[in-house]
N, C-alpha and C positions, 0 to 999 in steps of 0.2 A: 599071677594076677597082680595088678598094680592099683592101689588106691592112694590117692595123694590129696591132701588138703593143703593147697598152696596159697600164697599171699604175695601181693605186690608191695609188701611193707618195706620200710627202711630197716635193714637188718644190721645187727651188730650190738655191741654192749650198751650203746646209748639208746636202744629202743625202749621208750617209756612204757610200753605194754608188758615188757619183761622185767624191767627195773626202772621205776620212775623216781628213785630216791635222789637223783642228782638234779632234779628240776624243781628248784625252790623258788617260791614267789617273792618278788620284790616290787617296790614302788619307787620310782626315780623321778625327781623333779629337777628340771634344768631350764633356766630362763623362764619363758612363759609356757612351758610344756610339762606334761606329766605322763609317765609311762608305767603301765602295769604289765609285768611280764613274768613268766616262769621258765623261759627258755624254749618253750614249745609254741606258745602264742604270745602276742604282744598287742595290747590295746593302748593307743596313744591319743592324748587329748591336747587341745589348746586350753590355756587358762585365761588368756586375754586375746581379743576384746571380749570373749565370752567362752564359756565351757562348751566344747564340742569334740566329738570323736572324729579324728582325722586319719586313723589307720586301725585296721584289724589285720594283723600280719601273722601268717602261718610260718613260723620259724622252721618247722620240719621240712616243708617243701620250698621255702624261700618264695612265698607267694603273697602278694597283697590281695586281700579279699574285698576291699571296699573301692568304690570308684567315685564316690560323691559324699559331701557332707550333708547331714540332715539334722533336724532338731533332736535333742536328747530325749524329749518327751513332748507330748501334747496333752492338754487337759481342757475339757469344756466345763467352765466354772460359772455357775449361775446362768447357764444357757449361752455363754460366750466362749467360743473356741480360742485357745491360747497356746502359743509355742513356748517351750522351755529350752533354752540353750540353742546351739547351732550357729552357723555363720552363713552369710550370703555373698554372692559375687563370683561364684565359680563359672568360668566361661562356657565349658561344656561338661556333661556329666559322664562321659566315657571313662575318664581317669582323673587323678588328682595329683598335682605337682606341688613341691615345696614352695615354689615361687608364687603359685596361686594362693596357697594357704596364707602366706605372709601378707597378701594384699586383700584378703577377704574381711568383711565387716560384720559387726554385730547386727542381728536382725532387728530392724527398727520397729517391726510390728509386734515383737515380743514384749510383753509387759514386765518380764523378769530379766534379771541379770545375775550372773554368778558372783557371789560376794565372799566365798570362802570354800574350804574343803578340809576334811580331816581324814586321817588314815589310821588303821589299826589291825588287830587280829580279827578273825571271823568269829562271830557270836552264834550260839545255837539258835535255830529257829524255834525249837520247843524242847521240852525235857524228854529224854529217852532213858528209861530204866532198863538196862541191858539184861538179857537172859543168857549169860555166857555159856551155860551148859548146852545151849542149842546152837551155838555159833562155832564155825571152824576156827575163827581168830577173833581177838579182841580189837575191834576197829575203833579208831578215834572218833569222838564226837565232842564238839563240832569238828569238821574237817580242817586240816591245816591249810593255811593260805593267808592272803591279805585282803583287806577291805578298804574302800575309799568312798567317801560321801562328798558329793558336790552340792553346795548350798546355794539356792537361787532365791532372791528376795525381790520385792517390787522396785522398779525404777522410781526414782524420786517423784517424777511428774505423773505417775500413774496411780490414780485413786481407786481404780477398780479392784486392785489386788493389794491394797495397803493392809499390812498386817498378815499377809499370806506368805508362807515360806514353803518352797518345794525342795525336797532333798532327793537327789538321784543317787542311789546306792549301787556300788559295784563290788563284786568279789571275784578273786582269781584263786585257783586251788593248786596246791603242790602236786606235781607228778602226773598231771593230766591236762590236755589242752581244752580247758573248760572255764567259762566265766558265767557269772550270775548278775542280774540287774533287776531293780524294782524302784518304785518311787514312793515317797511319803509326802503328804500334804498336811501342813500344820496351820491351824486357824488361830492366829493371834490377834484377830480383829475383834470388834465388839458385836458382830452380827453372825448369825448362822449362815453357812455357805452350803451349796449343793454341788457336789462333783458329779455332773451328769454322765460323763464318760472320760476315758483317758486312753492314751497309747503310750506304753512305758518303754518300748524299744522300737526304734526305726533305723534300719541299716540298709543303705543302698549298696547291695552286693554287685560285684562284677558278674555278668551273666555267664552261665556255665556252658552255653552253646549259642551259636549264631544262626538264626533262621529268618529269612525275609518273609516267608509265609507263616501263617498261624499253625499251631500244632495242638493236638488234643492233650498230649502228655509231654510237658516240658521237662528237660533235665534241670534240676534246681541246683543252686550253689552247694558246695561240699561241706555243709554243716548239718548237724542234728540239733533241733530246737525242741525244748520241752518246758512246760510251765507247771506250777502247782495249782493252777486253775484248770483242772482236767477232770472230766466226768463223762458218763455215757459211752465209755470206751470198751466196756466189757473186758476182753482178755488181750487187747492190743493197744499200744500207745498211739498208733496211727489213727485209730478211730476217734481219738480225743483231739486230733490236730485242729480242726476248725471250730474249736471252742475259744481259743485264745491265741492261736498262731496262724498268721495269714501271709501268704506269698502273693504280692499284688504287683500290677504294673506301676511304674514310676511315672507320674504325670509330668515331672520335670525333665525326664530323659527324652529330649526331642531328637537326639542324634542316634538313637538305637537303630540297629539294622532292621529289626522287625517292623514291617511296613505299617501295620495298624497300631503299633506301640502297645500291644496287649501282653507282651512277654513278662511273666512274673519275675522280676529281678530285685524287688524290694521286700524286706521283711518288716512286718508290723505285728506287734504283740499287744492285743487289746481284748477286752471282753466282747462277747457277742452283743449283749445289751447292757445298759447301765454302766456303773453300779447305782447311779442316782443316790449317792450316799450323802446324807445330811450330817454336817460336821459342826458341832456347837463351838462357841468360843472357848479356847483353851484345850480343845481336843484335836486329834489328828486322824488321818486315814492312810493306810498303807495298801498298795495294790499287790497283785499277785507277782510272783517271782518268775523270771525267765532265765533258763540256762541254755547257753549256746556251746555245743561241743563241736570243735573243729576237726573234721576228718583229714587224714593224711594220705588218703588213697581211695580207690574205688572197690577194693576187695570186700565182699559181703561179710566174710568171717571177721576180718580185722575191724571193720566198722561196728560189727556186732559186739566184739570184745570191748571196744571203746565205750559203747553204750552201757554194757554191763558193768564196766569199771566205774562209769559215772554213777550208777545207782549205789554201788558199794561205797562211793565217796560221799554222796550227799543224802543217801537214805540207807545207812548201814544196817538198820534193823531188818532189811530184806535178807540178810544172811542168816537170821535165826530160822532154823529148819527142823522143828520138832516132829517126831513120829507120832501120828495121831489116828484115833479111831472115831468114826461117826457112829455113835450108839443109837440104835433104832428104838430103844425103849428108855423111859425116864423114871420108872418106878424105883423105889429105893433098893429093892433086891437086885434088879437088873444092873443098876449103876454100880453097886458094890461088887457084883460078880465081874463086871467089865473092868473095874479098877484093879481087881485081883489079877485078872488075866493080863492086863497091860503091864503090871509090875512084873509078872512072871516072864513075859516075852521080851521085855525091854522097851515097850512103847512108852511114850512120855506125856501124852495128853489125850483127853476125851472131849469131844464136842457132842452135846445132846442134840441129835439130828432133827431135821424137819420131819414131821410125822411121828415124832417120838412121844408127843404129849407134853413136852416141855413148853412153857409159856413165860417168857421173861417179862411180859407185861403184867403178870399176876404178882403184885407186890403186897399181897396179904401177909399178915404176920406168920401164918402157918407155912406158906410157901417159902418165904424168906428163911425161916428157921430150918425147913427141910433141906434146902440147898446149902445153907451154911454148914450144916452137919455133914452133908455129903462132900463138900469141899474139904473140910477138915479130915474126913476119912481118906479122901484121895491124897491129900498132902502127907498123911501118915505113911502112905505107900510110895511116896515119891512121884505121884501123878498129879498133873494139873487138870482142872475141870472148867468147862465153859459150855456155852450154848449158842443156839441159832435163833435168828430173828429175821423176819421178812419185813421190809419197809415199803418200797414202792411195789407196783403191780398188784395193788389191792384197793378195793373201794371201801371208804369209810362212810361218808354221807355227803350230800351236796354242799353242806356248809363247811366241811373240812377238806374235801378234795380240792385239787388244783382247779382253778377256773381258767380254762384255756381260751385264748383268742379264737374268734370264729374261724372255722375251717381247720383247726389244729387239734391233734390228739396227744395225750401223754405218751412218752416213749414206750411204756409197757402196757398201754391200753387204759390203765387206771393208776392213780397215784394220789395219796394224801399230800397236802401242802405242809412242809415242815414248819412253816410259820403260822399255821392255824392253831386253834386252841388244842385240837387233838395232837398236833405235832409237838407243842410245848409239853403236853402231858406225857407223850410217848418218850421223849428224851429224858424227862424228869424220872420216869420209871427205869430207864436204862441206867442212869447214874446211880439211882437208889439201889437197884438190885445188885449191881456189880460191887458197889461200895460195901453193902451190908454183907453179902455172901462171901466175898473174897474171890469171885470168879477170876480165873487167870487168862482166859482166852474168850474171844467173841467172834462169831461168824455173822456178818451182816449182809444178807442177801437182798437183791433189789435195791442196792444203795442208790442214793439220790442221783438220777441220770441227767439233771439239768432242766427239768420241766419248769416253765414259767407259770405265774399265777396272776391273774388280773383282778383278784378279789380286793376290795377296799375295806373288808371287814376283819381280816386276819391280823392279830396283834404283832406278828413277827415281821411284817413288811408293810410298806405304805400302799403299794400298787404293783402294776406290771413291771415298771422300769427297774425297781430295786429287788424284785422277787427272786431272781436267780442268784444274785450275789448274796442276799440274806440267807437263803436256804443253804447255799454252799457253805457259808460261814458256820451255820448251826451244826452241820454234820462234821465238818473238819475240826471245829472246836472240840467236839466229842471224841473224835479219833485221836487228836493230840493229847487230850486228857487221859485216854486209855494208854497211850504210849508212855506217858509220864508215870503211870501206875504199874508199868511192866506188863500190861495186858496185850497179849498177842492177837493181832487182827487179821482175819481172812475176809476179803471183800472182792466179789466178782466184778471189779471195775478198777480203773487205773488211779487208785488213791495212794500210791506208794510214797509220793513226796509229802503226804500229809499223815503218814504213820502206818499205813497198811503194810503188811509183810508179804502177803500172798494173794494172787488171783488165780483163776483157772489157767491151766497151761494152754488150753485151746482144744476143744473136743466137741462132739455132738452127742448129747445125752442118750438119744435113741439107739446109738451104737452098742450100748450095754445090754440091749435085748437081742443082739446077734449071737450066733453060736460061739462058745468059749474060744475055740481055736482062732476064729477070725478076730476076736477082741485082742488077742496077744499082739499080732502084727500091727493092727490099727493103733494100739496103745503106744507102741514104740515109734510109729510114724508121728503121732501127736507130740511126743516128747522131742523128737528130732526137729520138727517144724517149730515148736514153741520156744526152743532155746536159742534161736538166732538173736532175739532181743532180750530174752529173760535169762537170768541165772537159773540153775536147777531149783534153788530155794524159792524163787519168785512165783512158781506155778504149781498148783496142785492138780493131781489126777484123781480119778474116782474108781473105786473097786466095790461094786455092790455084791456083798457076800450073800445077801438074800435077793429075791427077785425084784427087779427094778424096771418099771415101764414095760412089763410083759417079757416075752421071750421064753418063758416056761423053763422046763428042766434043762434044755440044751444051753441056755444062757446063764443059769444060776450055779454058783459055786457050792452053796449048801446042799447036802451035808458036806462039810469040808473034807472029812477023811475019805470020802468017796471020789474026790477030784484033786488029789495031792499033786499030780504032775502039772495040772493047770494052775493051781494055787501057787506052787513053787515057781512057775514061770512068771506069774504076775509079780511075785516078790522079787525075783531076779531082775525083771524089767525095770521096776521102780527104784529099788535100792541101788541097783547098778548104775542108774542114771543120777542118783542123788535127788530124785524127785519124790516128794512125799505124796501119798494118796489118802483120800478119805476112805478108809476101810469101813464100809457101812454095813452093819449087821448087828447081831445080838451077841456075838462072841468071836474071838480070834482063833480059837482051837477047840476041837471036840474029841480029841484022842491024843495019847502020848506022841504018836508019830506026827500028828499035826503040830503039836507044840514044838517038837524038835525042828520041824521045817521052818516055822516062823522064827524061832530063836536063831537058827543058822543064818538067816539073811539079815536079821536085825544086828547080830554080832558082826557080820561082815561089814555092814554099813558103819557101825560105831568104830570098828577097828580102823577103817579107812575114811572116816568122816571128813577130814579136812580136804583130801583130794577129791572125794565124791561130791562135795559141795562146791568144788571149783568149776571154772568155766568148761563148757563142752566145745570141743572142736568136732565139726560134723564130717565124718569120714564116709559112710555109705548109708543112704536112706533105706529103710526096710521096704522091700517089694515082694517078698515071698518067693523069689527066684534064686536067691543066693544068701550068703551071710550078710548081716548088717552090723555096723560098728560105730561107736562114738569114742572119743578120746578126751578124758578129763586132763586139764593141765594146770599146774601151779608152780612156777619157777622158784617161788620163795619157800616151798615146802620140801621136806626130806623126800617124800614121794612126789617126784616131779610130774608124773603122769600115771593115769590108769586107763587102760584100753579095755573096753567091754566089747566082746564079739558074740553075736547071737546067731544061732543056726536054726531057722524055721523049717528045715527040710527033714524028711523022714530017713535020711542016711547021713553018716558022718561026712564032714568036710575037712580036708587037709590041703592046705595051700600056703603060699607066702604072701604076706601083705606088705606093701611098701607104704610107710606112713611118714608124713611130714611132722616132725616133733619140734619145730622151731619154737613154739610157745611154751615148751617145757623148760627152755633155757639151756638144754643140753646141746653141746656143740661138737664134741669129739667122740665120746663113747657113751653108751647107755647100757645099763644092766637091767635085763628083763626077767621078771619072775612070773611064771605061769601058775595061776591058782595057788599062790603062796608057796610054791616049790622053790628049790635052789635057783638062784639067778644065773643067767648066761649073758656074757658081755658081747655087744655088737658094736661095730663102728658106725659113726654118723657121717654121711657123705657131705660134700660141699653144698648140696641143696638142702641140708638139714633133714635128710630123709634116712630112714633105717628100714631094713627088710627083716620082718619078724615072721617066723614060721608059726602057723596056728593049726590046731587040730581040735575041732569042736564036734562033740557027739551029736547025734540026731536029736532035734527038738531040745536043744540045750544051749549052754553058753559057757564061755571061758573068759577070765579076766587076767590082765597082765599088768604088773606094777613096773613102772619105769623109774629108775634112779640113776 
């Protein structure tokens, strides 16, 4: 049998996905040009007659990504649309030559002109207090790289923007083809200004395909784009795309092959509405940040690895991966018993689950004292304690709920407005409860999904136009505060770039009412599918130890000692993937043999934590017909790979697997140790593949360490 995970990657010692240490960022200024590069990508600018991006070059594939010059940003200021930067006079928009650039002019309609720039090191977006005991490696914060700020001020003759400064910020990162961009507007005038809307990134990409006729699904340019203005995405980044990232036709591209000129070949990054931000004299406003990751091929695995490396670079808290229990009860006796069991088994944190009776909005003196004492008790056993709270998808009252425009409903059916009186009180309670009790982690369900609010009576926003941006700021300010306090955040939405560490891996909750045997394979399918864009640590799974949404005795694991084979399989599935689950129930063990089983798999995970938290290469998706397998890879680790092989069949499977181990960094020989036994050396062929004999017992699993 042959199972191959292949790639169209550029192979060899210079592959940045295996070792990116040689790709260091620099900023180079020559004549009237400036270039930001790290050897993987290069963004080039003109400095005169105005600031403008004239190239975005993929150095890996030797490909120019841009075909035309656009403004560096646009803003609508006091109701008037304005351009920032850019050049005019390009003859056609299919491509851009050096001769044309030299003859292009400053945009006469723009009220701003570039008057300076400064460069330096990258600054942290917010404070992050690391929990090193939960991380496979100590990652740098802020990430290493370079920054450049282009400063635009009013043209002398333009009184509309006198005293207004626009700063366009850029960052480039070491070791990854990734850049970031955002804008700041400073009001140095004597009057309040209103930033009605803005577009902070506009890039005219070369089209990825040529089609005269219109298509339903266009192939987009080979870049991945993400912003920190992301919400309503549940367990997938793609669900957040049309909140701030837009692929649009280019109205200036008159010579495109597509007859109706509707082909999306231009990237625009802007809010859906607003922000309608009022900026007083002496104050400033900063927009959301956009990251552009340049792909170097079309291989799904490779592009997924790049995306996962991006998160480790710009949101390294996603690598914190504590082992946790969802405790079904919150009375003092139950919490103390769970803390004791977690300490005994090697678990690291407890979340007081939904339905447990825990209420973080109860900030009475007695409740605060109760949980401060429980936190202290948990800490004395080496366990962290936190709780669950539901925000959206509930009704408060007509005065505090979001007032939706006619014909529209909240994303979750109901939702309070974060800018209402209730919203202000709610977040005040969260800050107070966490600060007073010393809670170490927080699970925020029904996080803000982007609902607008047309109320004119809420203190946190003026009306409809500023309601989305204001509510988003309220919740992300809280998340960033948590991260600075070292509080671990689980949020079922795509808030990673604002401090969250984990969202759902991707699952259907009603599946946990299926018979236990069916849950095993579906669980591994969910993990296999969820880790194309997420690292193992970015997604949680769920194991209801007590009955959950029905299913009865066939679906339930309790009593644990009566279902040890199934309990052991779930432990093997999750710890073998490096994916933590919410083990939801009243206890982790109910007999000595149950305790031994849990300790076995927790010890396995902790022994191999670094490699198990590393990227997953997708070998064979579970289908119940044969073995399924995943390969963890980390070329910088002593354990370069860990292959997990699962056998769902009622008989043993013995065969040879041919595995591509390119991303382990091993090139000539590999030593393979089965289930921690003595290693055997195998040759690696010229395709970076190795043949490994496997022998997996019925309804069981085997693991193989690669060095």
